[in-house]
C-alpha positions as CSV (number, residue, x, y, z in Angstrom):
1,M,9.8,18.1,-198.5
2,S,6.5,18.9,-196.0
3,S,6.3,22.3,-194.0
4,T,4.8,20.5,-191.0
5,V,6.2,17.3,-189.3
6,A,5.0,15.7,-186.3
7,F,6.7,13.3,-183.7
8,T,6.4,11.4,-180.6
9,I,8.8,9.9,-177.8
10,A,8.7,6.3,-177.4
11,L,11.5,4.3,-175.0
12,G,11.3,0.5,-174.7
13,G,9.7,-2.3,-176.3
14,E,6.1,-1.0,-175.3
15,A,6.3,2.2,-175.9
16,N,7.7,1.6,-179.6
17,A,4.7,-0.7,-180.1
18,A,2.3,1.9,-179.1
19,A,4.4,4.6,-181.0
20,G,4.0,2.8,-184.3
21,L,0.1,3.2,-183.6
22,T,0.3,6.8,-182.8
23,R,2.3,6.8,-186.6
24,K,0.0,5.1,-188.4
25,T,-3.3,6.4,-187.2
26,F,-2.0,9.9,-187.3
27,Q,-1.2,9.4,-191.3
28,A,-4.0,7.6,-192.1
29,N,-5.4,10.9,-191.7
30,H,-2.6,13.0,-192.8
31,P,-0.4,10.9,-195.0
32,E,1.3,13.8,-196.7
33,I,3.4,14.5,-193.2
34,P,6.0,13.0,-192.0
35,F,6.3,11.4,-188.5
36,F,9.4,10.9,-186.5
37,I,9.5,8.3,-184.1
38,I,12.3,9.5,-181.5
39,N,13.3,6.2,-180.1
40,A,16.3,5.3,-178.1
41,P,19.4,6.3,-180.6
42,F,18.0,9.5,-181.3
43,Y,16.7,9.9,-177.7
44,A,20.2,9.7,-176.3
45,F,21.3,12.4,-178.8
46,F,19.3,15.2,-177.4
47,A,19.2,13.5,-173.8
48,L,23.3,13.4,-174.0
49,Q,22.6,10.2,-172.2
50,P,21.3,6.9,-172.8
51,G,17.6,6.1,-171.6
52,A,15.9,8.6,-169.2
53,G,16.0,8.6,-165.4
54,H,11.9,9.3,-164.9
55,G,8.8,9.8,-166.9
56,G,9.3,13.0,-166.4
57,E,12.1,13.7,-168.8
58,I,10.1,12.8,-171.6
59,T,8.4,16.0,-170.8
60,A,11.2,18.0,-170.7
61,L,12.4,16.6,-174.1
62,R,9.6,17.3,-176.3
63,A,10.4,21.2,-175.5
64,M,13.8,20.5,-176.8
65,I,13.0,18.2,-179.6
66,G,10.0,20.3,-181.0
67,Y,12.4,23.6,-180.6
68,F,15.0,21.8,-183.0
69,L,12.3,20.7,-185.7
70,S,11.1,24.1,-185.7
71,F,14.0,25.2,-187.7
72,A,13.3,22.9,-190.7
73,F,9.8,23.0,-190.6
74,E,6.9,25.3,-190.3
75,R,4.4,23.4,-188.1
76,V,5.9,21.5,-185.7
77,I,3.2,18.7,-183.7
78,Y,3.7,16.5,-180.8
79,L,1.9,13.7,-179.6
80,D,2.3,10.9,-176.9
81,A,3.2,7.5,-178.4
82,D,0.0,6.7,-176.6
83,V,-2.5,8.1,-178.6
84,L,-4.4,7.1,-181.2
85,V,-5.6,9.5,-184.0
86,L,-9.2,8.9,-184.7
87,A,-10.3,11.4,-187.3
88,P,-8.6,14.2,-189.2
89,L,-6.9,17.0,-187.1
90,P,-7.3,20.1,-188.4
91,R,-7.0,22.7,-186.1
92,L,-3.3,21.0,-185.0
93,V,-2.3,20.6,-188.5
94,E,-3.6,23.9,-190.3
95,G,-1.8,26.3,-188.0
96,A,-4.2,29.0,-187.7
97,E,-3.6,29.4,-184.4
98,A,0.5,30.1,-183.6
99,V,-0.1,27.6,-180.7
100,T,-2.6,25.1,-180.3
101,L,-3.4,23.1,-177.6
102,T,-5.7,20.5,-176.3
103,N,-7.8,20.7,-173.5
104,D,-7.7,18.3,-170.5
105,V,-10.9,17.4,-168.7
106,A,-9.3,17.3,-165.4
107,A,-9.3,21.1,-163.6
108,C,-5.6,21.8,-162.3
109,D,-4.6,23.9,-158.9
110,Y,-1.2,24.8,-157.9
111,G,-1.0,26.2,-154.5
112,G,-4.2,27.8,-155.1
113,M,-3.0,29.3,-158.4
114,P,-5.4,27.8,-160.9
115,A,-4.1,26.9,-164.5
116,P,-5.4,26.4,-168.0
117,R,-6.9,22.6,-168.4
118,V,-4.2,21.9,-171.2
119,N,-2.4,18.4,-171.6
120,A,1.0,18.5,-173.0
121,G,0.5,15.3,-174.6
122,V,-1.2,16.8,-177.8
123,L,0.0,20.0,-178.8
124,A,1.2,21.9,-182.0
125,A,3.0,25.2,-183.1
126,S,4.2,27.5,-185.9
127,D,5.9,29.8,-183.5
128,K,9.4,29.0,-182.3
129,S,9.3,31.2,-179.2
130,F,6.7,28.6,-178.0
131,W,9.1,25.5,-177.9
132,R,12.1,27.8,-176.5
133,I,10.4,29.6,-174.0
134,W,8.7,26.4,-172.8
135,M,12.3,24.5,-173.1
136,L,14.2,27.2,-171.0
137,C,11.0,27.5,-168.1
138,I,11.6,23.7,-167.7
139,Y,15.4,24.6,-167.1
140,S,14.8,28.0,-165.1
141,Y,13.3,26.3,-162.1
142,F,13.2,23.0,-159.7
143,L,10.2,22.7,-157.6
144,P,9.2,20.5,-154.5
145,I,9.4,16.6,-155.5
146,A,6.0,15.5,-155.7
147,G,6.0,11.6,-157.4
148,A,8.1,10.7,-160.1
149,F,8.1,13.7,-162.3
150,F,6.2,16.8,-162.7
151,D,4.7,16.1,-166.2
152,Q,3.0,19.2,-167.9
153,F,3.4,21.2,-164.7
154,I,5.6,24.1,-166.0
155,L,3.5,24.0,-169.1
156,R,0.4,25.0,-167.4
157,L,2.6,27.3,-165.1
158,M,3.9,29.3,-168.3
159,L,0.5,29.6,-169.5
160,A,-0.7,30.7,-166.4
161,K,1.2,33.6,-166.4
162,R,0.7,34.2,-170.0
163,N,4.2,34.3,-171.2
164,I,3.0,32.9,-174.5
165,P,-0.4,33.6,-176.5
166,F,-2.4,30.3,-177.3
167,A,-6.2,30.1,-177.8
168,E,-7.8,28.4,-175.0
169,R,-11.3,27.0,-176.3
170,E,-14.0,24.6,-175.0
171,E,-13.9,22.5,-178.1
172,R,-14.7,19.2,-177.1
173,D,-13.2,17.7,-180.2
174,Y,-9.7,18.5,-178.8
175,Y,-10.6,17.5,-175.1
176,N,-7.4,14.6,-175.6
177,I,-7.6,12.2,-172.4
178,T,-10.5,11.3,-169.8
179,Y,-13.1,10.6,-172.7
180,H,-14.1,7.5,-170.1
181,E,-15.6,10.1,-167.8
182,H,-17.8,12.4,-170.4
183,P,-21.3,11.8,-169.9
184,G,-23.1,9.8,-172.4
185,E,-22.7,6.8,-174.6
186,W,-20.1,5.9,-177.1
187,S,-21.6,6.0,-180.8
188,V,-20.4,5.7,-184.4
189,D,-22.0,7.6,-187.7
190,G,-20.0,7.2,-190.3
191,E,-16.5,8.7,-190.0
192,I,-17.3,10.4,-186.6
193,L,-17.0,8.7,-183.2
194,R,-18.8,10.4,-180.4
195,K,-19.2,10.2,-176.3
196,G,-22.3,11.8,-175.9
197,D,-22.4,15.1,-177.7
198,A,-18.9,15.3,-177.9
199,R,-16.7,14.5,-181.2
200,V,-13.9,12.1,-180.4
201,R,-10.6,12.7,-182.2
202,L,-8.3,11.4,-180.4
203,W,-7.9,8.4,-178.3
204,H,-5.1,9.2,-175.1
205,W,-5.0,5.8,-172.7
206,A,-3.4,8.3,-170.3
207,G,-6.8,9.3,-169.4
208,Y,-7.8,5.5,-169.4
209,A,-7.0,2.8,-166.5
210,K,-6.2,0.1,-168.7
211,K,-2.9,0.9,-170.6
212,T,-2.1,0.3,-174.5
213,A,-4.2,-2.9,-174.5
214,F,-6.6,-3.3,-178.0
215,Q,-9.0,-5.4,-176.4
216,F,-9.7,-2.5,-173.8
217,L,-10.8,-0.2,-176.0
218,P,-14.7,0.8,-175.8
219,Q,-15.9,-1.6,-178.9
220,P,-16.9,2.0,-180.7
221,V,-13.1,3.1,-180.6
222,R,-12.1,-0.3,-181.7
223,V,-14.1,0.0,-184.6
224,M,-12.7,3.2,-185.2
225,T,-9.3,2.0,-184.6
226,A,-9.4,-0.8,-187.0
227,R,-10.4,1.5,-189.6
228,Q,-7.3,3.6,-189.5
229,L,-5.3,0.8,-189.5
230,K,-6.6,-1.0,-192.4
231,R,-5.5,2.4,-194.6
232,P,-2.5,1.5,-196.6
233,E,0.8,3.3,-195.6
234,T,1.5,6.0,-197.7
235,G,5.1,7.3,-196.1
236,S,8.0,5.0,-195.1
237,R,9.4,4.9,-191.5
238,D,12.9,4.2,-192.9
239,Q,12.8,7.2,-194.6
240,E,11.6,9.4,-191.7
241,D,14.4,8.2,-189.9
242,H,17.0,9.0,-192.5
243,L,15.5,12.5,-192.8
244,L,16.0,12.8,-189.3
245,R,19.4,11.3,-189.1
246,S,20.2,14.0,-191.8
247,L,19.1,16.9,-190.1
248,L,20.7,15.8,-186.8
249,V,24.0,15.6,-188.9
250,Q,23.5,18.9,-190.8
251,Y,22.1,21.0,-187.8
252,G,22.6,18.6,-184.6
253,E,25.8,19.6,-182.5
254,P,25.3,23.3,-183.4
255,F,22.0,23.2,-182.0
256,L,23.0,21.3,-179.0
257,D,26.0,24.0,-178.3
258,A,23.8,26.9,-178.3
259,I,21.1,25.2,-176.1
260,A,24.4,24.5,-173.5
261,H,25.4,27.6,-173.5
262,D,21.7,29.2,-172.8
263,I,21.1,26.5,-170.1
264,G,24.7,27.8,-168.6
265,E,23.3,31.3,-168.6
266,L,20.3,30.7,-166.9
267,Q,19.1,32.6,-163.4
268,T,17.6,29.2,-162.0
269,S,14.6,29.9,-159.4
270,C,12.8,27.3,-156.7
271,L,9.1,27.4,-156.8
272,E,8.9,26.7,-152.8
273,G,5.1,27.8,-152.5
274,I,4.2,25.3,-155.3
275,T,1.9,22.3,-154.9
276,I,0.4,20.2,-157.0
277,E,-3.4,18.9,-156.7
278,G,-3.3,15.4,-155.8
279,R,0.2,14.6,-154.9
280,E,1.8,14.9,-151.6
281,T,5.5,17.1,-152.2
282,M,8.5,15.9,-150.4
283,T,9.6,18.5,-147.5
284,G,12.6,20.3,-148.3
285,V,13.9,18.3,-151.2
286,Y,13.5,19.8,-155.2
287,G,14.0,18.4,-158.3
288,T,13.6,18.8,-162.0
289,D,12.2,17.2,-165.0
290,T,15.7,17.6,-166.8
291,P,18.0,15.1,-167.9
292,A,20.7,15.0,-165.7
293,S,23.4,15.5,-168.3
294,W,21.7,18.5,-169.0
295,D,21.1,19.5,-165.4
296,R,24.6,19.6,-164.4
297,L,24.8,22.9,-166.5
298,R,22.5,24.7,-164.9
299,P,24.0,26.8,-162.2
300,L,23.5,25.8,-158.4
301,P,21.5,28.8,-156.6
302,P,22.6,30.5,-153.4
303,G,22.2,28.6,-150.2
304,F,21.0,25.3,-151.9
305,H,22.9,22.0,-152.4
306,R,22.4,19.2,-154.9
307,R,22.8,15.5,-154.9
308,F,23.3,13.5,-158.2
309,L,21.6,10.0,-157.9
310,S,23.7,8.0,-159.8
311,N,21.5,5.1,-160.6
312,A,18.3,7.0,-161.8
313,P,20.2,9.2,-163.0
314,R,18.8,12.5,-161.6
315,F,19.8,15.4,-159.5
316,V,17.9,16.4,-156.4
317,Y,18.6,19.8,-154.4
318,S,18.0,21.1,-150.9
319,R,18.8,23.7,-148.4
320,D,20.1,21.3,-146.0
321,E,23.1,18.7,-147.5
322,A,22.0,15.8,-144.9
323,R,18.4,16.2,-146.0
324,L,19.7,14.9,-149.8
325,H,20.9,11.8,-147.7
326,A,17.4,11.1,-145.8
327,P,16.1,7.3,-146.8
328,D,13.2,8.6,-148.7
329,V,15.5,11.0,-151.2
330,D,17.8,7.4,-151.1
331,A,14.1,5.8,-152.4
332,L,14.8,7.7,-155.3
333,D,17.9,6.4,-156.8
334,V,16.2,3.7,-159.1
335,R,16.3,3.4,-162.4
336,G,13.7,5.2,-164.6
337,I,12.9,4.3,-168.5
338,S,15.6,2.5,-170.2
């Protein structure tokens, strides 16, 4: 069995179709590495519930699933399901760094505290503690509600506080979003795709106005994507699913029991002074990206009340119980991702 594994999370038909392209373009460049697609049945195993209440759960679950896989593999790579791999990814795969993160062109600032410009959609680690610390940090805090979910906020905050060592570099090969804003023209030189003077190894739809539609890719990106898709498949999705199921049968229940114990022992804190650049926060209402089935295990901090939004499903928190039943909180109680 390979010592390295890659995975993504895909819920819903569109996401599963996109994840198939992520898997195929990744294995076109790294055919020796199994690629797990965490679809609805696998997701339900880790989330302890069917579907996701909101998109942020996928950020929370990627940390937990990465931690689980780190017990069976030396190196674990995560890619968002809307990523296309257009060239080999040696820094992610070879593991010269214990934690390899990719840059985000956009700056980020949380309440005046600058944080590293990293994007949680493409990363790798050969250090179990990275996945564990990230996971427990997600479960250790709740924050002022700002939009549907917090996404990579906790990862950036964790890195800003230097709770985990990582190599912060300016290699533009590993920017994974907003290439369309990088100066210069697109060009293809043999097997190398460039935008201006930056080599492009990845296309991440999260940084583009159009979502996962091939015809909206810049023409040179379409050329490179087509090349990856034409390469013969060397792996079998059925074999990969079988391998993942066997790992869950062998290790899954003890792993979940251990995580439940850890979460039940956490000291949960509220990050009240945090603002997220570009988002308007709700006054006096706090939340988390954790799936509700896990969130209910966390001890409620003194002085706080919480409400379970059954349609979402998710928990919201406030010091004022009446605030949890206001119309703007009711508006959060909508089904997320099935």
